[in-house]
C-alpha positions in Angstrom: 0.0 0.0 0.0 1.2 3.5 -0.8 3.0 4.9 2.3 2.1 1.9 4.3 4.3 1.7 7.3 6.1 4.9 6.5 4.4 6.7 9.4 3.9 10.1 8.0 4.0 12.0 4.7 3.5 15.7 4.3 2.8 16.0 8.0 -0.1 13.5 7.9 -0.1 10.4 10.0 -1.3 7.0 9.1 -3.1 4.2 10.9 -0.9 1.1 11.5 -1.8 -1.7 9.1 -2.8 -4.1 11.8 -5.1 -1.6 13.5 -6.9 -1.0 10.2 -7.3 -4.8 9.6 -8.6 -5.3 13.1 -11.2 -2.5 12.6 -12.2 -4.1 9.2 -12.6 -7.6 10.7 -14.8 -6.1 13.5 -17.0 -4.3 11.0 -17.3 -7.4 8.8 -18.3 -5.6 5.6 -20.7 -7.2 3.2 -20.8 -6.9 -0.6 -22.3 -3.7 -1.8 -22.3 -1.9 1.5 -21.6 1.8 1.6 -18.5 2.7 3.7 -17.1 6.1 4.6 -14.0 7.6 6.2 -14.3 11.3 6.8 -10.6 11.7 7.7 -9.3 9.2 5.1 -5.7 10.3 4.7 -4.3 7.8 2.2 -7.6 5.8 2.2 -5.9 2.9 4.0 -8.9 2.1 6.2 -11.2 2.0 3.2 -8.9 -0.2 1.3 -8.7 -2.6 4.2 -12.5 -2.8 4.4 -12.5 -4.0 0.8 -9.7 -6.5 1.3 -11.5 -8.0 4.3 -14.8 -8.0 2.4 -13.1 -10.1 -0.3 -11.6 -12.4 2.3 -15.0 -13.0 3.9 -16.8 -13.5 0.6 -14.2 -14.4 -2.1 -16.9 -15.4 -4.7 -18.7 -12.1 -4.6 -18.4 -9.8 -7.6 -20.1 -6.9 -5.8 -17.6 -4.4 -4.4 -18.0 -2.1 -1.5 -19.0 1.4 -2.3 -16.3 3.5 -0.7 -16.3 7.2 0.1 -13.7 9.4 1.8 -13.0 13.0 2.6 -9.5 14.4 3.2 -8.3 17.9 3.9 -4.7 18.0 2.6 -3.9 18.0 -1.1 -0.9 15.6 -0.6 -2.9 12.9 1.2 -5.8 13.4 -1.2 -3.5 12.6 -4.1 -2.0 9.5 -2.3 -5.6 8.2 -1.6 -6.4 8.4 -5.3 -3.2 6.5 -6.1 -4.0 3.9 -3.5 -7.4 3.2 -4.9 -5.9 2.8 -8.4 -3.1 0.5 -7.2 -5.7 -1.8 -5.5 -8.1 -1.6 -8.4 -10.9 -0.2 -6.2 -13.4 2.5 -6.9 -13.2 5.1 -4.1 -15.0 8.5 -4.4 -12.8 11.0 -2.5 -13.6 14.7 -1.8 -11.4 17.4 -0.5 -12.4 19.6 2.4 -12.6 20.1 6.2 -15.1 17.5 7.4 -16.1 19.2 10.6 -16.8 22.6 8.9 -17.9 21.4 5.5 -18.8 17.7 5.1 -18.8 17.2 1.3 -21.1 14.1 1.1 -24.7 15.3 1.5 -28.1 14.4 0.4 -30.3 16.3 -2.1 -31.9 18.2 0.9 -28.4 19.2 2.2 -28.3 16.7 5.1 -25.3 14.6 5.9 -25.2 11.4 3.9 -25.4 8.2 5.8 -23.6 4.8 5.4 -23.7 1.2 6.7 -20.1 1.5 7.9 -17.9 4.4 9.1 -14.2 4.0 9.9 -11.8 6.8 10.8 -8.7 7.8 12.7 -9.2 11.6 13.2 -6.7 13.8 14.8 -6.5 13.0 18.5 -7.3 15.7 21.1 -7.8 18.3 18.4 -8.5 21.8 19.7 -12.2 22.4 19.4 -14.0 25.8 19.6 -17.5 25.2 20.8 -18.7 28.6 19.6 -18.2 27.5 16.0 -20.6 24.6 16.4 -23.1 26.0 18.9 -25.4 26.5 15.9 -24.3 23.6 13.7 -26.3 23.6 10.4 -26.3 19.8 10.5 -27.4 19.6 14.1 -24.7 17.1 15.0 -24.0 18.2 18.5 -26.9 19.9 20.3 -29.2 17.0 19.8 -26.5 14.3 20.4 -25.3 14.9 23.9 -24.4 18.6 23.6 -21.5 20.7 22.5 -18.2 19.6 23.8 -15.4 21.9 25.1 -11.7 21.8 24.6 -10.8 18.5 22.9 -12.7 17.4 19.8 -12.7 13.6 20.2 -16.4 13.3 21.1 -17.3 15.8 18.5 -15.8 13.4 16.0 -18.0 10.6 17.5 -21.0 12.8 17.2 -20.2 13.5 13.6 -19.7 9.7 13.1 -23.2 9.1 14.5 -24.7 11.6 12.1 -23.1 9.6 9.3 -24.6 6.3 10.3 -27.8 4.9 8.7 -30.5 3.1 10.8 -28.4 -0.1 10.9 -25.0 1.6 10.7 -21.9 0.6 12.6 -18.6 2.4 13.1 -15.0 1.9 14.4 -13.2 5.1 15.3 -9.6 5.4 16.7 -9.1 7.9 19.5 -6.8 8.7 22.4 -7.4 6.5 25.4 -8.2 9.6 27.5 -11.3 10.2 25.4 -13.1 7.4 27.2 -12.2 8.5 30.7 -12.0 12.3 30.8 -14.3 13.8 33.3 -15.3 10.5 35.0 -15.1 10.8 38.7 -14.9 14.6 38.7 -17.1 16.6 41.0 -17.4 19.3 38.4 -19.7 19.2 35.4 -17.9 17.8 32.4 -19.3 17.9 28.9 -17.3 15.0 27.5 -18.5 12.8 30.3 -22.1 14.0 29.6 -21.7 13.1 25.9 -20.4 9.6 26.9 -23.5 9.3 29.2 -25.8 10.3 26.3 -24.2 7.6 24.0 -24.4 4.9 26.8 -28.0 5.8 27.7 -29.0 5.2 24.1 -27.1 1.9 23.9 -24.9 3.2 21.0 -21.5 2.1 22.2 -20.9 -1.5 21.2 -17.5 -1.6 22.8 -14.0 -0.2 23.3 -10.7 -1.8 22.4 -7.6 -0.7 24.2 -4.6 -1.0 21.9 -1.0 -1.6 23.0 1.4 1.3 23.7 3.6 2.8 21.0 1.8 1.6 17.9 1.3 5.0 16.3 4.0 7.0 14.6 3.1 10.3 16.0 2.7 9.3 19.7 3.8 6.6 22.1 0.4 6.7 23.8 -2.1 3.9 23.6 -5.1 4.5 21.4 -8.6 3.0 21.6 -11.0 1.9 19.0 -14.5 3.0 19.9 -17.1 0.8 18.2 -20.6 2.2 17.7 -23.8 0.4 16.6 -27.1 2.0 15.7 -28.9 -1.4 16.0 -27.2 -4.0 18.1 -28.1 -7.7 17.8 -30.5 -8.8 20.6 -27.7 -10.6 22.4 -25.6 -7.5 22.6 -28.2 -5.0 23.7 -27.5 -3.1 26.9 -23.9 -4.5 26.9 -20.6 -2.9 26.3 -17.7 -5.1 25.3 -14.3 -3.9 26.7 -11.3 -5.6 25.2 -7.8 -4.9 26.6 -5.4 -5.9 23.8 -2.3 -4.5 25.6 -0.6 -7.9 25.9 -1.1 -8.7 22.1 2.1 -6.7 21.2 5.4 -7.4 19.7 8.4 -5.1 20.1 9.6 -3.4 17.0 11.8 -0.6 15.8 10.9 2.2 15.8 7.3 1.1 16.8 5.6 -1.8 18.4 3.0 -3.8 16.4 0.2 -6.4 16.8 1.3 -9.7 15.2 -0.8 -10.8 12.3 -1.7 -14.1 14.1 -3.4 -12.0 16.8 -5.7 -9.9 14.6 -8.3 -12.6 14.0 -8.4 -13.8 17.6 -8.9 -10.2 18.8 -11.7 -9.6 16.4 -13.4 -12.9 17.3 -13.0 -12.2 21.0 -14.7 -8.8 20.6 -17.5 -10.1 18.5 -18.2 -13.1 20.7 -19.5 -10.9 23.5 -18.2 -13.1 26.3 -15.8 -12.4 29.1 -12.2 -13.7 28.7 -9.9 -13.7 31.8 -7.3 -10.9 31.4 -8.6 -9.7 28.1 -12.4 -9.1 27.7 -15.0 -7.7 30.1 -18.7 -7.4 29.2 -20.4 -4.7 31.3 -24.0 -3.5 31.4 -25.0 0.1 30.9 -25.9 0.2 34.6 -22.3 -0.8 35.5 -21.0 1.9 33.1 -23.2 4.5 34.9 -22.0 3.3 38.3 -18.4 3.9 37.1 -19.4 7.4 36.1 -19.0 6.4 32.4 -15.3 5.5 32.6 -15.1 3.2 29.5 -11.4 2.4 29.5 -10.9 -1.4 29.2 -7.9 -1.0 31.6 -10.3 -0.1 34.3 -12.4 -3.3 33.8 -9.9 -5.8 32.5 -6.8 -6.7 34.6 -3.7 -7.9 33.0 -2.6 -10.0 35.9 -0.6 -13.0 34.8 0.5 -11.3 31.5 4.2 -11.9 32.3 5.1 -15.6 32.0 6.2 -17.0 35.4 9.2 -19.4 35.3 9.7 -22.2 37.8 11.9 -21.3 40.7 14.1 -24.4 40.1 14.8 -23.2 36.6 15.7 -19.7 37.7 18.1 -21.1 40.4 19.8 -23.4 37.8 20.3 -20.5 35.4 21.8 -18.4 38.3 24.2 -21.2 39.0 25.2 -21.4 35.4 25.9 -17.7 35.3 28.0 -18.0 38.5 30.2 -20.7 36.9 32.4 -18.2 34.8 32.7 -16.0 37.9 34.0 -18.9 40.0 36.5 -19.8 37.2 37.8 -16.2 37.2 38.1 -16.3 41.0 40.2 -19.5 40.8 42.5 -18.0 38.2 43.0 -14.9 40.3 43.8 -17.0 43.4 46.5 -18.9 41.5 48.0 -15.7 40.2 48.1 -14.2 43.7 49.8 -17.4 45.1 52.7 -16.8 42.7 53.3 -13.3 43.9 
């Protein structure tokens, strides 16, 4: 893929390959579905949706219908090239999504899709005055206007882009799912999280390992939204802590390919897994003041492999052997003096 793994180009940052594949496997795109990335960069997330759709249904001749919006000219050009290289039809528009979403209906409403994926800028400064009277009514009616950081504004925009049965996977900073929880003061981000939880729109949150992304060592999260959960998942929130599914790399860590399918399966199964998955109710989320970080709910006890004591002692004795030989040699030299 164009710029895959390069980290950044023209100041734009890209989603690690394995994160995009994990998102696509969780979305499980079906032939012909309309998919959107409103911060598409090089269109990598859209391309991965199509690749996974082909993997899930290799006999289908019906492609996904892919739409992306990108602000910078350089990334817009790379996205066009990426689509050509992968022989995919992607309609890409240029512009500021938050101020001027390009994909609209005939009556000037935001167009909706079956799937939305995105990795918008984390902790982006957000001026609430600009959006207090939003022409698309994305904020006031969906939990209120946020302040300071724009993470939940992106999720509110995501929700506006989802059709009646739509689902989404959005990458954000881990702090986005905890800020304001436990505070005695009124917090707008916490209030927006509450609004989403109360309406059963959050299907789950996945905590990614540290140091995956090229522009930050911080851990990200994937927030998964669903407008119409299956009956078995209603009133549940799946919290997956993927922190131990990491391999050390240079300059960045990565999730091994062999772990992508198991992680997606564990999330979609909607069952607790010791040390990795917790399934909480909306009531439990409320009792935790809407702290939705998987690290709060899923312990990583036992992540480090424990070696038998006898094995450790044997290794220490082996390491002592060279020291004893050196001591003996020195003793012989001193005797001669």
